[in-house]
C-alpha positions in Angstrom: 43.0 -13.1 -22.9 41.2 -10.5 -20.8 38.8 -9.6 -23.7 38.1 -13.3 -24.4 37.3 -13.9 -20.7 35.1 -10.8 -20.6 33.3 -11.8 -23.8 32.6 -15.3 -22.5 31.6 -13.8 -19.1 29.1 -11.4 -20.5 27.7 -13.9 -23.0 27.1 -16.3 -20.2 25.3 -13.7 -18.1 23.2 -12.3 -20.9 22.3 -15.4 -22.8 23.0 -18.6 -21.0 21.3 -18.1 -17.6 18.5 -20.7 -17.0 16.2 -21.5 -14.2 18.4 -24.2 -12.8 21.3 -21.7 -12.4 19.0 -19.2 -10.7 18.2 -21.7 -8.0 21.9 -22.2 -7.0 23.0 -20.8 -3.6 23.6 -17.0 -3.6 24.9 -14.9 -0.7 22.8 -12.1 0.8 23.4 -8.8 -1.0 25.1 -6.1 1.0 25.5 -2.3 1.0 24.2 0.8 2.6 21.1 2.4 1.2 21.6 4.2 -2.1 25.0 2.7 -2.7 26.1 1.6 -6.2 29.1 -0.5 -7.4 30.3 0.4 -10.9 32.5 -2.2 -12.5 34.7 -0.4 -15.0 38.4 -0.3 -15.8 40.4 2.8 -14.7 41.1 4.1 -18.3 37.3 4.4 -18.9 36.5 5.6 -15.4 39.2 8.3 -15.4 38.1 9.6 -18.8 35.0 11.0 -20.5 33.0 7.7 -19.9 33.5 8.1 -16.2 32.6 11.8 -16.4 29.3 10.8 -18.0 28.6 8.1 -15.4 29.3 10.6 -12.6 27.0 13.2 -14.3 24.0 10.8 -14.1 24.6 8.6 -11.1 26.4 11.0 -8.7 24.5 14.2 -9.6 23.1 16.1 -6.6 19.6 15.3 -5.4 17.7 18.3 -6.6 15.4 18.8 -3.7 18.2 19.0 -1.1 19.4 22.6 -1.6 23.0 23.4 -1.1 24.2 20.1 0.3 25.1 18.5 -3.0 24.3 15.0 -1.8 24.7 12.5 -4.7 21.9 10.3 -6.0 24.2 7.3 -5.2 27.3 6.7 -3.3 29.6 5.1 -5.9 32.2 2.5 -5.5 34.3 1.9 -8.6 35.8 -1.6 -9.1 38.0 -2.7 -12.1 36.8 -5.8 -14.0 39.6 -8.1 -12.8 38.8 -7.3 -9.1 35.1 -8.0 -9.5 34.9 -11.4 -7.9 34.1 -13.1 -4.6 32.3 -10.9 -2.2 32.9 -7.8 -4.3 30.0 -9.2 -6.4 27.6 -9.0 -3.5 26.5 -5.4 -3.8 22.8 -4.9 -4.1 23.1 -2.6 -7.1 25.8 -3.2 -9.7 26.5 -1.5 -13.0 29.0 -3.1 -15.4 30.4 -0.8 -18.1 32.8 -2.0 -20.7 33.6 -2.0 -24.4 33.0 -5.0 -26.7 32.3 -5.8 -30.4 28.5 -4.9 -30.1 26.5 -2.4 -28.2 24.3 -4.0 -25.6 22.1 -3.0 -22.6 20.4 -5.3 -20.1 19.3 -5.4 -16.5 19.3 -8.8 -14.7 18.0 -9.9 -11.3 20.0 -11.7 -8.6 23.1 -12.8 -10.6 25.7 -12.9 -7.8 23.7 -12.2 -4.6 20.1 -11.8 -3.5 18.3 -9.5 -3.8 20.3 -7.7 -6.5 20.0 -5.7 -9.7 22.8 -5.9 -12.2 22.8 -3.5 -15.2 25.1 -3.9 -18.3 26.2 -1.1 -20.5 28.4 -2.3 -23.4 29.6 -0.2 -26.3 31.9 -0.7 -29.3 33.6 2.7 -28.6 33.7 5.2 -25.9 31.4 7.4 -27.9 28.9 4.5 -28.1 29.2 4.1 -24.3 28.5 7.7 -23.7 25.4 7.5 -25.9 24.3 4.4 -24.1 24.7 6.0 -20.7 22.7 9.0 -21.8 20.0 6.8 -23.2 19.6 4.2 -20.5 20.7 6.1 -17.3 17.1 7.1 -16.3 15.9 3.5 -16.6 18.8 2.2 -14.6 18.4 4.8 -11.9 14.7 4.0 -11.6 15.4 0.3 -11.3 18.1 0.8 -8.7 15.9 3.2 -6.7 13.0 0.7 -6.8 15.4 -2.0 -5.6 16.5 0.2 -2.7 12.9 1.0 -1.8 12.2 -2.7 -1.4 15.3 -3.1 0.8 14.1 -0.2 3.0 10.6 -1.8 3.3 12.2 -5.1 4.3 14.1 -3.3 7.0 10.9 -1.6 8.2 9.3 -5.0 8.7 11.7 -5.9 11.4 10.1 -3.3 13.7 6.8 -2.3 12.4 4.7 0.4 14.0 1.0 0.1 14.8 -1.2 2.0 12.3 -4.6 1.3 13.8 -5.5 5.0 14.6 -4.6 6.0 11.0 -6.5 3.1 9.5 -9.6 3.7 11.6 -9.8 7.5 10.9 -8.4 7.9 7.4 -9.0 4.4 6.0 -5.4 4.0 4.7 -2.6 1.7 5.6 1.1 2.7 5.7 4.2 0.6 6.4 6.6 2.4 8.7 9.0 1.4 11.5 8.5 1.9 15.2 11.0 4.8 15.4 8.1 7.0 14.1 5.6 8.1 16.6 2.3 10.1 16.3 3.1 13.4 17.9 -0.1 15.2 16.9 -3.6 14.1 15.9 -6.4 16.6 15.4 -9.6 15.7 13.5 -8.4 14.0 10.3 -4.8 15.3 10.6 -1.8 13.2 11.7 1.8 14.2 12.3 4.4 11.4 12.6 7.9 12.2 13.8 11.2 10.4 14.1 14.1 11.8 16.1 17.3 12.1 14.0 20.6 13.8 14.5 20.1 17.6 15.0 16.4 17.4 14.4 13.5 15.3 13.1 12.1 13.5 10.1 8.4 14.0 9.7 5.2 12.8 7.9 2.0 14.8 7.7 -1.2 13.1 6.7 -4.6 14.8 6.0 -7.4 14.8 3.4 -8.8 17.3 1.0 -12.0 17.1 -1.2 -11.5 15.5 -4.6 -11.0 18.1 -7.3 -10.0 20.9 -4.9 -6.3 20.7 -5.9 -5.1 20.5 -9.5 -8.4 19.4 -11.0 -7.4 20.6 -14.5 -4.3 20.7 -16.6 -3.4 24.3 -15.6 -0.3 25.0 -13.6 -1.3 24.1 -10.1 1.9 25.3 -8.3 0.0 28.1 -6.5 -2.7 25.7 -5.4 -0.2 23.4 -3.9 1.6 26.3 -2.1 -1.8 27.5 -0.7 -2.7 24.0 0.5 0.6 23.5 2.2 0.8 26.9 3.8 -2.8 26.6 5.1 -2.0 23.3 6.8 1.2 24.8 8.2 -0.6 27.7 9.7 -3.2 25.4 11.3 -1.1 22.5 12.5 2.7 23.1 12.2 3.7 26.0 14.4 7.1 27.6 14.7 9.0 28.5 17.9 7.0 31.7 18.5 3.5 33.1 18.0 2.8 33.8 14.4 5.5 31.5 13.1 4.6 28.4 11.1 5.7 26.2 8.3 5.3 27.6 4.8 6.6 26.8 1.3 9.9 28.4 0.6 9.5 31.8 -1.1 12.9 31.4 -2.8 12.1 28.3 -4.9 8.8 27.3 -6.4 8.1 23.6 -5.9 8.1 21.2 -8.9 5.2 18.9 -9.5 4.3 16.0 -11.7 1.5 13.5 -12.2 2.4 10.0 -11.3 0.8 6.8 -10.0 1.4 5.2 -6.6 0.2 1.6 -6.4 -2.2 2.4 -9.3 -3.6 5.5 -7.5 -3.5 8.8 -9.4 -1.1 11.1 -7.6 0.3 14.6 -7.8 3.9 14.6 -6.6 5.5 17.9 -5.6 8.9 18.5 -4.2 10.6 21.6 -2.9 11.8 23.5 0.2 9.9 24.5 3.3 10.8 27.2 5.8 9.4 28.7 9.0 7.7 32.1 8.5 9.8 34.6 10.4 12.4 32.2 11.5 15.6 30.7 10.1 14.8 27.1 9.7 13.9 25.0 6.6 14.6 21.9 4.6 13.3 19.6 1.8 9.8 18.2 1.4 8.1 15.7 -0.8 4.3 16.0 -1.0 1.9 13.5 -2.5 -1.8 14.3 -3.2 -3.3 10.8 -3.7 -6.7 10.2 -5.2 -8.9 7.8 -3.3 -10.6 5.6 -5.9 -13.7 4.8 -3.7 -14.3 8.1 -2.0 -14.7 11.7 -3.1 -11.4 12.8 -1.6 -7.7 12.9 -1.9 -5.3 11.9 0.9 -2.3 14.2 1.2 0.9 12.6 2.6 4.0 14.7 3.0 7.5 14.0 4.3 9.8 16.8 5.4 13.0 17.0 7.3 14.0 19.5 10.0 17.6 18.7 10.7 20.2 21.4 10.1 23.7 20.2 9.2 22.5 16.5 8.8 22.7 14.4 5.7 19.1 14.3 4.3 19.2 12.1 1.2 18.6 8.8 2.9 16.1 10.3 5.4 14.1 11.8 2.5 14.3 8.4 0.7 13.0 6.7 3.8 10.0 9.1 4.0 9.2 8.6 0.4 9.3 4.8 0.9 6.8 5.1 3.7 4.5 7.3 1.7 4.7 5.0 -1.4 3.6 2.0 0.8 0.1 3.6 1.1 -3.0 1.4 0.5 -6.6 2.5 0.7 -8.8 0.2 2.8 -12.2 -1.0 1.7 
């Protein structure tokens, strides 16, 4: 009876949804940022399928060294418990076996806003294969959903960005808890007080083509750029101390797009030269399509002993809201 119910349930969700059903009343989705509900029965969760899910969805965030903070905080719910308000999570992954392998991602099935992903396999081996194949797409979808949620929360207490707009011709969406603590020439430093420290955003510009203009490894150029800015604008507690790129781990970098702008994204660890302090950073070199320049926006956290995943995600959300003004 359970399998008959499950089959009908999944068939209804994957095939029979129509526009009229989408317009019915749905409760507001709930959950802390970067939380995930996985609907899966205990025998699968406690076995190799669960191990595979934890490997992908609860693996440590790479740029947060040592803390082993997971990509998502996971709540596991059996299929027969998944009803009522347990369906209101903002991100839901349903994993089960059935007579046919299937994968789908749906919007706003049980609450709004919401993303619901389905991974269905004939056997446990099929499920493991499906998880490996589709986990990156599911993670990206859930992260984009979380970014929209964070941006919605920002809009409740937006900060004034006129100084940044007038000098750098860019717009950023960020909440009022961030304040401009330094402005020199075309350099801005935004700071938010957090437990045991601060979350920070640096904004400045470099000439177009100065950093990573070809396909060669540009790690050294990124390090030189960051360390030069640190020496000039981000001092340490004593003379001669300033922020540099960690010498223990070379930053990673990739070429991406933010709001259609060509961007070089680099992530790694920073430290203070000659002083025991450091943390993660995410740096974005964003090409201005109308001016011969790139705008560099970097988020970094200086908060020893404090959870950094959600703070880093908040910084990246602010950075990825960037818009160049006409």
